Backbone as a ProteinNet text record, in pm:
[ID]
protein_1_A
[PRIMARY]
MPFSFQETELPEVKLVSSKAFPDSRGFFAEMYKASEFNINGIRDVFVQENHSHSIKGTIRGLHYQNQPMAQGKLVSVIHGEVYDVAVDIRKGSPRYGKWIGELLSEKNHNMLWIPIGFAHGFCVVSETADLVYKISGSEYAPEYESGIIWNDPEINIQWPVETPVLSEKDLQLPSLTNSHNNFSFESIQQ
[TERTIARY]
-1766.7	-1707.1	-1740.6	-1763	-1847.9	-1735.4	-1573.3	-1506.2	-1403.4	-1345	-1307.9	-1184.9	-1024.1	-964.8	-858.7	-852.7	-786.1	-647.2	-562.4	-441.1	-398	-355.4	-362.5	-241.1	-211.4	-123.8	11.6	-4	93.9	80.3	116.1	56.9	28.8	167.7	95.9	22.7	-116.8	-204.7	-306.7	-413.1	-490.9	-655.1	-794.1	-856.8	-1002.5	-1043.4	-1069	-1271.3	-1352.6	-1430.9	-1552.7	-1649.7	-1669.2	-1864.7	-1888	-2079.2	-2126.4	-2240.3	-2350.2	-2483.1	-2536.5	-2671.3	-2794.1	-2861.3	-2947.7	-3117.2	-3196.9	-3295.1	-3417.4	-3488.3	-3624.2	-3564.5	-3517.6	-3423.8	-3322.4	-3267.3	-3135.5	-3076	-2891.1	-2814	-2719.1	-2670.1	-2531.8	-2467.8	-2284.1	-2217.5	-2058.3	-1985.7	-1880.8	-1756.5	-1733.6	-1583.7	-1469.2	-1420.6	-1368.2	-1330.6	-1285.9	-1267.6	-1087.7	-1061.1	-958.2	-853.8	-942.7	-892.1	-897.1	-1030.1	-1001.6	-916.6	-820.6	-776.5	-661.7	-595.1	-518.5	-459	-566.5	-569.7	-525.4	-520.1	-511.8	-400.5	-322.2	-165.3	-131.6	-289	-310.1	-353.7	-198.3	-162.5	-182.7	-158	-131.2	-265.1	-208.9	-291.2	-365.3	-436.2	-512.5	-513.7	-453.6	-433.1	-508	-581.8	-642.3	-736.8	-855.5	-953.2	-980.8	-965.1	-1023.2	-1125.6	-1181.7	-1303.1	-1249.9	-1307.4	-1327.2	-1429.1	-1408.3	-1605.5	-1516	-1564.3	-1506.7	-1586.3	-1633.7	-1696.6	-1615.2	-1704.5	-1670.8	-1542.3	-1461.3	-1344.5	-1277	-1210	-1133.5	-1020.9	-904.1	-815.5	-724.3	-707.3	-652	-511.3	-413.8	-310.2	-195.6	-102	-58.3	9.5	-28.6	-5.3	78.4	206.3	312.9	271.9	344.6	428.2	547.2	657.1	831.5	810.3	904.8	924.1	997.1	994.3	950.8	789.6	714.3	578.8	481.1	570.2	523.7	387.7	270.3	149.5	105.6	-36.8	-49.3	-225	-283.8	-456.2	-507.9	-625.1	-770.8	-854.2	-886.7	-996.8	-1112.3	-1183.4	-1340.2	-1440.3	-1541.4	-1632.7	-1763.1	-1816.5	-1933.7	-2055.1	-1988.9	-2117	-2035	-2088.3	-2082.8	-1955.6	-1866.6	-1772	-1637.3	-1495	-1440.3	-1347.5	-1192.5	-1109.2	-1026.6	-935.6	-883.7	-720.7	-643.8	-516.8	-364.7	-305.8	-163.2	-45.9	61.5	206.1	289.4	338.5	466.8	592.9	586.1	744.7	813.5	847.7	969.6	1093.9	1206.7	1305.7	1419.8	1391	1503.3	1346.5	1247.2	1137.3	1106.6	1059.5	1009	978.9	869.5	745.7	780.5	874.7	897.7	815.1	749.2	685.9	529.7	486.6	400	239.7	196.6	74.6	-65.5	-160.6	-311.4	-413.6	-574.7	-658.3	-756.3	-841	-1033.4	-1073.4	-1197.2	-1356.6	-1412.6	-1441.4	-1457.2	-1577.3	-1723.5	-1816.9	-1921	-1995	-2080	-2182.5	-2202.6	-2277.5	-2195.5	-2040.7	-1974.9	-1918.6	-1935.7	-1861.7	-1699.4	-1641	-1486.5	-1411.9	-1285.4	-1221.6	-1037.5	-955.5	-839.2	-749.2	-651.7	-569.5	-407.1	-344	-245.6	-158.4	-63	26.4	146	221.5	295.2	431	520.4	597.1	490.6	386.5	323.4	246.9	237.6	156.5	11.7	-82.4	-195.2	-262.7	-374.7	-453.1	-567.9	-663.2	-801	-846.3	-974.9	-1046.7	-1206.5	-1273.3	-1440.2	-1518.9	-1540.2	-1611.8	-1777.6	-1824.5	-1962.6	-1979.9	-2144.9	-2144.8	-2058.1	-2041.8	-1980.9	-1952	-1856.3	-1812.9	-1761.1	-1760.6	-1697.6	-1603.8	-1448.1	-1387.4	-1391.4	-1371.6	-1370.1	-1187.9	-1078.7	-985.5	-901.2	-918.7	-804.6	-701.4	-629.9	-477.8	-415.7	-302.1	-235	-82	-18	135.4	163.1	140.2	168	31	30.5	-104.4	-33.7	-78.7	-71.1	0.9	175.5	270.9	276.6	269.4	224.4	426.5	484.5	684.9	726.2	617.5	686.7	571.3	478.8	395.3	464.6	441.7	501.5	423.3	441.7	350.9	452.3	323.7	377.3	297.1	322.3	216.6	119.4	17.6	-108.1	-67.2	-3.3	-0.3	119	233.1	404.2	347.3	428	475.1	508.8	599.5	703	594.1	535.6	367.8	331.9	247.1	109.3	-29.2	-43.3	-176.9	-308.7	-362.5	-493.5	-556.1	-603.8	-711.8	-818.2	-957.4	-1100.5	-1163.8	-1046.9	-1064.7	-934.8	-961.8	-858	-816.3	-923.5	-866.9	-952.4	-847.6	-874.8	-887	-1001.6	-1014.6	-900.1	-781.1	-628.3	-640.6	-580.6	-519.9	-405.4	-397.8	-280.7	-170.4	-188.9	-89.5	-27.8	-177.3	-79.2	-36.5	-99.9	-33.8	178.9	120.2	329.6	392.6	323.5	412.7	453	621	695.4	650.2	764.9	765.6	808.4	754.2	850.1	1014	1053.3	1216	1234.9	1171.9	1215.6	1178.9	1089.1	1023.4	1088.6	1092.1	1131.3	1095.2	1155.8	1082.1	1184.4	1192.5	1282.6	1290	1175.6	1086.9	1228.8	1271.8	1345.4	1271.5	1234.7	1175.3	1219.8	1367.8	1435.7	1365.2	1378.4	1363.8	1176.5	1060	991.5	904.4	961.6	877	759.7	673	573.3	541.2
2143.1	2068.7	1917.7	1856.9	1734.8	1611.8	1635.9	1558.3	1564.1	1482.1	1433.9	1363.6	1397.2	1354.3	1308.7	1162.6	1108.7	1008.1	1058.7	992.7	863	745.3	596.3	559.2	475.8	467	450.4	476.7	504.4	622.9	754.3	885.7	948.9	873.2	902.2	871.6	763.7	677.4	741.7	797.1	875.8	778.8	845.8	758.1	880.5	874.1	958.4	996.4	1059.7	1058.1	1132.9	1032.6	1206.1	1172.6	1313.1	1313.9	1279.5	1182.4	1126.5	1266.3	1285.5	1342.5	1323.8	1245.8	1153.6	1239	1177.3	1206	1092	1135	1023.5	914.8	983.9	942.5	880.9	845.7	794.7	900.8	906.1	1025.1	1085.2	1192.6	1202.4	1255	1246.5	1231.7	1281.6	1364.9	1388.4	1300.7	1288.1	1153.6	1209.2	1312.3	1427.8	1542.2	1645	1769.2	1800	1872.2	1855.1	1958.8	2096.8	2196.5	2133.9	2052.3	2009.9	1931	1849.7	1745.6	1800.8	1950.1	2016.3	2043.5	2094.3	2194.7	2051.9	1945	1860.2	1760.7	1780.5	1767.6	1611.2	1634.4	1551.4	1615.1	1610.9	1747.7	1631.6	1534.8	1453.7	1469.2	1450.8	1440.7	1311.2	1307.4	1155.4	1176.1	1062.8	1066.1	849.8	827.4	671.2	624.2	629.5	537.1	351.4	293.2	167.4	128.9	51.3	-23.7	-179.2	-215.7	-350.6	-453.3	-539.6	-632.2	-755	-787.9	-919.3	-982.4	-1094.6	-1217.7	-1219.8	-1283.3	-1249.7	-1377.4	-1300.4	-1365	-1338.1	-1326.5	-1262.2	-1153.2	-1187.4	-1109	-1073.8	-967.9	-880	-853.4	-853.9	-796.5	-874.6	-831.7	-688.8	-638.9	-530.4	-461.7	-348	-328	-179.6	-178.9	-58.4	-15.6	28.5	-38.7	66.4	207.8	274.2	391	368.6	450.3	552.4	565.1	447.1	437.1	427.8	465.6	442.9	519	518.5	483.5	551.2	617	616.6	623.9	591.7	548.9	610.1	649.5	666	550.3	509.5	357.3	391.6	391.6	378.5	286.5	231.2	120.4	152.9	153.1	190	86.2	-48.9	-132.9	-236.8	-233.2	-393.4	-330.4	-459.3	-393.5	-450.9	-423.5	-414.9	-433.1	-513.6	-503.9	-412.3	-273.5	-269.3	-217.4	-311.4	-314	-183.2	-137.8	-89.2	-97	-161.8	-205.6	-103.5	-22.8	69.3	-21	-18.4	-111.1	34.6	159.8	169.9	203.1	118	48.6	239.5	148.2	275.9	346.6	342.7	334.1	322.7	424	374.2	221	236.5	193.8	108.4	7	-64.1	-172.7	-271.1	-357	-341.4	-270.4	-278.4	-213.3	-226.4	-235.7	-218.8	-114.3	-116.9	-158.3	-176.7	-205.9	-132.6	-126.9	-18.3	-69.4	-99.9	-103	-18.7	-40.3	63.1	-14.4	70.4	20.6	141.2	73.2	145.1	251.9	207.1	289.8	368	327.6	420.8	550.6	516.3	634.9	675.6	614.6	596.3	576.4	626.4	561.7	578.4	523.6	520.2	598.5	622.3	756.2	673.8	585.1	470.9	600.3	626	714.5	656.7	702.1	577	536.2	436.9	373.5	217.1	212.4	114.3	70	-101.8	-158.3	-170	-200.7	-232	-315.9	-408.8	-537.3	-539.2	-603.1	-562	-702.2	-709.9	-908.5	-869.9	-892.2	-837.1	-924	-870.1	-935.5	-939.5	-849	-903.8	-985	-1031	-1132.9	-1062.8	-969.4	-908.1	-764.8	-690.9	-597.6	-484.1	-364.4	-308.9	-149.3	-169.8	-83.1	-16.5	158.2	234.9	324	309.5	347.2	492.3	648.8	725.9	653.1	690.3	658.9	777	764.2	907	863.3	950.9	933.8	919.7	746.8	733.6	587.5	615	470.9	346.7	252.8	137.9	128.8	14.1	-4.4	-133	-246.1	-366.8	-442.1	-355.3	-387.6	-325.3	-260.5	-207.1	-255	-352.6	-424.7	-474.6	-505.5	-620.7	-619.1	-714.7	-728	-806.6	-843.2	-963.6	-1020.7	-1127.6	-1247.3	-1179.7	-1231.5	-1200.6	-1231.3	-1371	-1405.5	-1414	-1281.8	-1315.7	-1275.4	-1411.7	-1413.8	-1287.8	-1208.6	-1087	-942.3	-958.1	-857.6	-896.3	-1020	-1137.5	-1009	-997.1	-888.3	-1035.4	-919.7	-980.7	-995.8	-1090.9	-1053.8	-1150.1	-1095.4	-1142	-1326	-1325.5	-1491	-1554.7	-1743.8	-1764	-1837.7	-1913.6	-1972	-1879.3	-1784.2	-1696.6	-1748.9	-1658	-1645.5	-1597	-1614.4	-1613.8	-1594.6	-1464.4	-1491.6	-1554.7	-1696.1	-1735.6	-1639.1	-1485.5	-1431.1	-1395	-1348.5	-1299.3	-1443.7	-1577.5	-1700	-1686.5	-1625.5	-1626	-1506.1	-1449	-1316.8	-1321.6	-1285	-1338.4	-1272.6	-1308.7	-1243.9	-1066.4	-993.8	-912.3	-881.1	-986.3	-959.2	-1013.5	-1084.4	-1122.8	-1067.6	-924.1	-863	-759	-683.2	-639.3	-489.8	-399.8	-249.5	-144.5	-67.9	60.7	167.3	181.8	328.1	327	447	419.8	552.9	538.6	652.4	822.1	818.9	896.4	1003.2	969.6	1022.3	999.3	923.1	944	1009.7	1104.5	1141.7	1295	1310.2	1384.5	1426.4
-623.4	-728.3	-709.1	-859.1	-864.4	-831.9	-791.6	-784.4	-614.7	-640.8	-506.2	-459.2	-476	-453.7	-349	-361	-201.6	-246.6	-144.8	-192	-142.4	-173.1	-114.6	-50.8	28.8	55.9	-51.5	-197.9	-273.3	-305.8	-276.6	-248.5	-460.9	-472.7	-673.4	-731.6	-629.5	-719.8	-606.7	-672.2	-648.6	-662.2	-505.8	-583.1	-649.1	-703.7	-784.5	-753.5	-656	-663.5	-723.9	-811.2	-946.1	-836.9	-833.4	-803.4	-867.3	-860.4	-969.6	-892.1	-968.8	-969.8	-1004.9	-937.9	-970.1	-965.4	-1097.1	-1063.2	-1153.6	-1185.8	-1217	-1377.4	-1436.7	-1529.1	-1511	-1364.8	-1404.5	-1308.6	-1352.3	-1310.6	-1371.8	-1342.8	-1471.1	-1351.6	-1447.2	-1334.5	-1413.9	-1411.6	-1478.2	-1458	-1584.2	-1533.9	-1589.9	-1617.9	-1651	-1619.9	-1578.1	-1616.4	-1586.6	-1740.4	-1715.6	-1621.5	-1578.5	-1475.9	-1356.8	-1301.2	-1116.9	-1195.9	-1220.3	-1210.3	-1220.4	-1303.9	-1300.4	-1190.4	-1174.3	-946.5	-876.7	-938.9	-756.9	-841.6	-937.5	-936.2	-1066.1	-1143.9	-1289.7	-1405.1	-1461.8	-1549.5	-1672.2	-1646.3	-1832.1	-1922.9	-2021.1	-2165.7	-2171.2	-2226.8	-2245.4	-2407.7	-2473.4	-2563.9	-2622.4	-2541.5	-2613.6	-2469.8	-2539.5	-2404.9	-2464.4	-2351.7	-2352.5	-2335.4	-2344.1	-2320.9	-2273.4	-2157.9	-2143	-2091.8	-2136.1	-2085.1	-2063.6	-1909.6	-1847.9	-1812.1	-1772.4	-1674.7	-1533.6	-1413.4	-1310.5	-1284.7	-1188.2	-1160.5	-1273.6	-1310.1	-1415.5	-1382.8	-1422.2	-1332.6	-1448.5	-1494.3	-1640	-1555.3	-1580.7	-1570	-1476.9	-1440.5	-1367.2	-1548.3	-1628.7	-1687.9	-1692.2	-1809.6	-1801	-1917.8	-1961.8	-2092.2	-2045.5	-2112	-2066.4	-2163.9	-2070.5	-2187.8	-2264.2	-2396.7	-2411.5	-2419.3	-2430.1	-2516.6	-2354.2	-2214.8	-2086.3	-2097.8	-1997.2	-1994.7	-1860	-1865.1	-1685.6	-1779.2	-1639.2	-1664.4	-1550.7	-1618.1	-1537.8	-1520.7	-1420.4	-1444.3	-1388.4	-1529.2	-1442.5	-1432.6	-1378	-1409.5	-1458.6	-1569.9	-1623.4	-1550.1	-1531.1	-1552.2	-1440.5	-1297.4	-1270.3	-1121.8	-1099.2	-976.8	-1016	-1023.3	-1054.2	-887.4	-823.8	-750.1	-809.9	-825.1	-896.6	-846.9	-925.9	-812.2	-891.8	-803.7	-882.1	-826.2	-907.5	-768.1	-871.6	-676.7	-767.4	-765.3	-943.1	-1020.3	-1035.5	-1007	-1041.3	-926.6	-994.1	-918.1	-860.2	-674	-643.8	-562.5	-595.7	-464.4	-326.7	-273.1	-111.7	-93.2	-188.3	-203.2	-306.7	-429.2	-455.4	-448.2	-490.7	-499.9	-439.3	-351.8	-328.7	-425.3	-291.7	-412	-308.5	-372.2	-352.7	-367	-353.3	-398.7	-386.6	-510.5	-443	-559.5	-461.3	-526.3	-612.2	-738.5	-836.5	-865.1	-900.1	-938.5	-1021	-1102.5	-1156.1	-1044.5	-910.3	-806.3	-724.3	-729.3	-614.6	-673.7	-848.9	-965.9	-909	-838.9	-792.4	-974.9	-908.7	-1041.7	-983.6	-1071.4	-999.5	-1060.6	-1053.2	-1133.4	-1087	-1204.8	-1220.2	-1293.3	-1271.9	-1323.9	-1394.3	-1409.8	-1526.1	-1407.8	-1423.7	-1308.5	-1210.1	-1218.6	-1200.9	-1275.4	-1257.5	-1300.9	-1251.1	-1333.1	-1326.1	-1360.7	-1265.6	-1311.2	-1228.8	-1230.2	-1228.8	-1220	-1134.1	-1092.1	-1056.5	-1178.8	-1176.2	-1023.5	-993.7	-873.9	-876.1	-1035.5	-986.4	-1155.6	-1151	-1311.5	-1409.9	-1481.4	-1564.1	-1516	-1624.9	-1579.7	-1710.2	-1728.7	-1795.9	-1736.2	-1756.8	-1746.9	-1857.4	-1886.2	-1944	-1869	-1962.3	-1903.3	-2012.3	-1959.8	-2030.8	-1992.9	-2094.5	-2116.2	-2133.9	-2090.8	-2068.4	-2116	-2176.1	-2235.2	-2361.1	-2397.7	-2496.3	-2578.3	-2727.8	-2722.7	-2726.3	-2710.4	-2724.6	-2820.2	-2789.7	-2883.7	-2823.8	-2913.2	-2820.7	-2821.5	-2839.5	-2859.7	-2710.2	-2649.8	-2539	-2369.7	-2438.3	-2375.4	-2260.1	-2162	-2065.9	-1916.1	-1815	-1727.2	-1601.3	-1490.6	-1377.9	-1358.9	-1338	-1302.7	-1175.3	-1217.2	-1091.8	-1000.1	-960.2	-836.9	-768.4	-810.8	-764.6	-602.5	-500.1	-371.8	-326.4	-386.9	-345.2	-302.9	-390.5	-431.3	-296.1	-340.3	-239.9	-251.4	-393.4	-331.4	-295.5	-247.6	-192.1	-270.3	-410.3	-493.8	-403.4	-499.3	-420.1	-487.4	-561	-623.2	-613.7	-595	-480	-666	-780.5	-932.2	-1044.4	-1058.4	-1156.4	-1297.3	-1415.4	-1530.8	-1581.5	-1656.1	-1729.3	-1854.3	-1894.6	-2067.4	-2102.3	-2141.6	-2148.1	-2180.2	-2236.7	-2232.3	-2094.4	-1988.4	-1853.7	-1794.5	-1855.6	-1735.7	-1796.8	-1827.6	-1929	-1865.6	-1785.8	-1703.7	-1634.1	-1622.9	-1510.4	-1358.3	-1276.9	-1135.1	-1177.6	-1065.4	-1005.5	-1075	-958.2	-996.7	-1156.7	-1251.9	-1343.1	-1414.9	-1423.1	-1489.9	-1612.6	-1727.5	-1794.5	-1691.3	-1671.7	-1658	-1642.4	-1724.8	-1735.9	-1633.2	-1542.4	-1457.9	-1332.5	-1341.8	-1166.3	-1078.9	-967.6	-865	-929.6	-980.2	-948.3	-1081.1	-1211.5	-1295	-1335.4	-1237.9	-1264.3	-1122.1	-1079.3	-977	-1012.7	-953.1	-981.6	-891.1
[MASK]
++++++++++++++++++++++++++++++++++++++++++++++++++++++++++++++++++++++++++++++++++++++++++++++++++++++++++++++++++++++++++++++++++++++++++++++++++++++++++++++++++++++++++++++++++++++++++++++

């Protein structure tokens, strides 16, 4: 199998590793195969794919879309390296407000599966980075988008940067306590 699937400290969030097959021309790697993802519990249908290019020190997030337009994300890095973060925001979850972070890079071929009910953000640790991520659930719907401030002390993410590059929009995001989200642990168990 060209993939391995590893549970993280947030069991619904999975670290997916893709095997690369190098030769003198470069390498070949599968990024997604429905049959293998299905066998490993990721049965979502992807409806959109995004590409994000950012400079070193950029933090994007923490973002999510509320129901009924919620999204899952399969995040990969095709150039550079990022510290990718998922936060459990399902009310009633025993892990509510807990987070995990993983280094994703063009070299390690790792991906992070972030299901519905989790906020997502990342920090660029290389000079530049390009993320490509598949979206399940719903396409982008700006009226349902929401987020949490990157440095919320309640969540206390250990970002690899002290003074990040942020968008004006991300600077205005609320704390987890004051954020609007309509996810509950009971309704989103996978």
